[in-house]
Residue, then its C-alpha position, 0 to 999 in steps of 0.5 A: x755204554x751206549x744208550x738203548x736208543x744206539x745202533x752198534x755193528x754187531x747188531x743181530x739180525x733177530x735185533x735189527x728185523x724187532x727195531x725195524x716191526x718198532x719203527x713201521x708199527x709207529x710210523x703208522x699210529x702217528x697222527x699229528x701234523x707238524x708244521x703245518x698250517x690251516x689244513x684241516x681233517x688232515x692226518x700225520x702231514x708236514x709242512x703243509x698250507x692250508x691243506x684238507x682232508x688228506x693224510x700224510x702229505x708233504x711241504x703240498x698245498x691247497x690238496x684235497x683228498x690227497x695221501x702220499x703225496x710230497x711236493x704238490x699243489x691245488x692236488x685233489x683225489x690223488x695219491x703217490x704224487x711227486x712235485x705234480x701241481x692242478x692234478x684230479x684223481x691221479x696216483x703215483x705220478x712225478x712232476x708233472x701239472x693238470x691230470x686228470x686220472x692218470x696213473x704213472x706218470x712223469x714230465x708231461x702237462x695236460x692229460x687225460x686217462x692215461x697211464x706210463x707216459x714220460x715227457x708227453x703233453x696234451x694226450x688223452x687215453x695215452x693218445x697225443x692230439x693237438x691242445x685244441x682238440x686236447x681242451x674240446x674232449x677234456x671240456x666235456x670228458x670233465x662234463x659228462x665225469x663230474x670232475 
C-alpha cells in the first residue's frame, strides 16, 4: 500500500484541494533560512549571502529590505525581482540593472521611475534621455527623493 504522502492517479478533486491548501499553509509558515551565509534579520530565504532584513529570497546576495526576489544582488527595498542587480524600490522587474522606483521592467538598464518597459536604457518616467542627461537628472532627483 502506498504511503500517505504518495499521490495516486485516482486522487479526488476534494483530496487535491485539501492537499493544496495544506501545502500553501505550510509554505506560509516556513520561517527558517536554508543554506544562507551571513544573512541577518532575514526570513525564509534560501542560499543567500550577506542579505539583511529580507524575506523569501532565493540565491540573492547583498540585498536589503527585499521580498520575494530570485537571483538578484545589491538591491534595496524591492519586491519580486528576478535576475536584477543594483535596483532600488523596484517591483516585478527581471534581467535588469540600476533601476530606481520602477515597475515591471524587463532587460532594462539605468531606468528611473519607469513602468512596463522592455529592453530600454537611460529612461526617466518612460522617456529616453542621453546618458549624460540621465545621470545629471537622476543625481538631482536621487538627492531630493533621499534615495
